[in-house]
N, C-alpha and C positions, 0 to 999 in steps of 0.2 A: 977426673971429671971431663977433661978434654977428650980422653979415649972413649968415654961413654957417649958423648955427643957425636963423635965421628961414627961410632957403631950404629947409633940411632938413625943418622942421616943415611948411612949406607943401606940400612934395612929399608927405609922409605924409598930410596932410589932404586933399590933392587926389586921392590914390588911395583913394577911399572904400571900395572892397571890402577892401583890405588894412587900412585904418584900422578898419573894422567887425570884421574877424577878430581883430585884435590887441586891441581893446577887449573883445570877447567872451571871449577867452582870459584876459585879466586879471581879469575878473569871475569866471570859472569857477575859476581858481586860487585866488583869494581866498575864494570860497565853500567850496571843498573844505578849505582850511586851517582855516576857522572851524568847519565842521560835522563833519568827520571825527572829531575827538576825542570828540564826543558819542556817536558810535556805537561807537568802538573802545576807549575807556577806560571800563571797567565802573564804576569808582569815581565817574564823573560822573553815574551814574544813581541818583537818590535812592530809597532803599528803607526800608521799615519791616518789621521781621522778623515782626510779627504779621499783616501783610496777606498773604493767601494767594489763589491763583486761585479763581475761581468754581467751584462744583461743576457737573457736567454739567447738572443740572436748572436751576440758576441761570443757567447760560450760555444754555440754551434760552429761559428767561424773558427774558433780556436781548434776545435776538433778537426776541421778540414785542413787547417794550417799544419797540424801534426800529421794527418794522413798523407799529405802531399810531400812531407819531408822538408818543409821550409826551414826547420830548425837545424838542418844539416848544413845549411849555407848562411843563415842569418842568426846572429846572436841577439840577445835582449839583455845585455849587461854592459853598461858603460863604465869603464874603470876610471879611477880618479887620477888620470894623467892629463897633462895639458893638451896634448894633441887630440885625445879623445873628446875632451870638453869642448874644444874649438870646433870639432867636426860634428859631434852628435848632440851636444848639449850637457846639461847637468848629469853628474854621475849617478849611477843606480843606488838606491837605498834598499836595505833589507825589507822594510815595511811595504815596498811596492809589490812584492811577490808573495805576500802573506796568504793570499787566497788562491794561489796557483797550485794546482795538483794535476800533473807534476809541474815543476817550474820549467821554463823554457829559456834559461840563461844562454845556453849554447856555448860552443867552444871554437867555432870556425866562422870566418868571415869571407867567404867567397863573394857574398854580397854585403852591403852595409849593415851596421847594427840598426835594429828597428825599435829600440826601446823608447824613442821619442818621435816616432813617425806619425803618431796620431795628429790629425789637423794640418800636417805639413802640406799635403796635396788634396785637391778636391776629390770627390767620390769618382767622378768620371776618369780622372787620371789613373786611379787604381784599377778600374775596369779595363782600360786600354792597356795598362802595364801587365796585368795578369793575362790578358788575351795575347798580346805580343809585346814583350818588354822593349824590343827595339823601336817600337812606335813612340815611346816616351823617353827612352834612354838608349841612344844609338849604339853605344859600345857595350851594352849589357851582355853578360854571359848567361843570364838566366834563361831557362827553357820556357817555351810557351805553355800556358795553362788554359787554353781556349775552351776546354771542355767544362770549365767551371761556369761558363755562360750557357751551357746546354744541359748540364745535369740538374735534375729537380732536387730541391732542398728537402732532405728527410728530417722531419721534426718529431717523429713518432716516439723517440726515447728521451725527448728533451726534459720533460717533467721528472722522469726517473733520475736523469743525470743531475738535475738541480737538487733533488731529494738526497742523492748519494753524497753530493758535495756538502750538503748541510750537516750530515752526520760527521763530517770531517772538520766542522767548525766554520764553514762559510755561512755568513748570516743571511741566507735567503728567507724571505717571508713566506707564509702559507699562500698568500695571493700570488706571489711570483712562481711558486712551485706548481700550484693548480692551474694557473693561467699562462704557463710558460709558452705554449704554442701560439695563443692569440697575441701575447706581448711581442713575440718574435716576428709574427706576420705584420704587426703594426709598424715596427721599426723597419722591416724589410721594404714595406711599401714607401716609406719616406725616402729611403735611399734610392730605390728604383725610380721614383718620381723625379728625384733631383737629377739622377743620371740622364733620364729621358728629356728633361727640361733643358739640359745643357748640350743637347745634340747627340747623346749617346744612344745605345741600343734601348729599345722599349721592352716593356713586359718582363723585367728581370726579377720581379718581386718573389717569384717562386724558385729561383735558381740559386745554386751554391755560391755564386759570385757575390751576392749581396751580403751573405753571412761573413765571408772572409774580409770584405771591405769594411763591414761593421767592426770586426775584430781589429784590423789594422788601424782604423781611425780612432780606436780607443787607447792604443798603446801610448803611455806617457801622458795622456791628457789629464788625468786626475791630479798628478803632481804639478803640472803646468798651471792648473787653476787653483792650487792650494796656497793660501796665504801662509806666511811663516807661523802665525798663531795657531794653525791647524795641526802642527806637528805635536804628537803626544809627548809632553815634557817628561813623562815617566819612563820613556823607552828610548833607546839609542837608535838614531837613524843616520849617524854620521859616518858609518863605516861603509866602504865600497863592497858591492856584492861580489 
């Protein structure tokens, strides 16, 4: 019996094409069994009820943030270590990035983590900082991004962007998708008026800077405003990202 088994195994191993196909099938079946529940069972997705999708303007700002490579120097993931909690605030929860496509956790901190930067500084501070980081942080290594105050904000693909994200499960409404441009312009004017009222540059409502300021001001704000009761009790949010 032992000899017969050895002969059978040697035949299978000798037929390398068949052996490769069978091995590949085994790996694929195992992979599907492991991964499929993560996509098909909604209760496996950690959520926090206070965390909402980005507004159209904030989404446009996030695109600029990625375009300019900010994620190469700034992380958005606070680990559950005492030194990080004392410097940056509460550690990151999985449910915070459930609507991020792609996520921007980052892995390098040439600059500080930005997961909790929303509301930490006024709008004008961010405008000055992007224009010339040394004007607000004298020892900053960050390069100038002065062109953001000059480049016109392109919102032509904003509705399509929201629509695409909705197909991935981001709960944008029909109103938000169809009125994305007008909603973005409304928020941009509020930020631009605030910057001008506090002695900053005027007429920034159509510039890229207002979008990236909107995005930065949103980071971490949902969780800061969320009472404990708002955390979904059916999902885990206690693990660090």
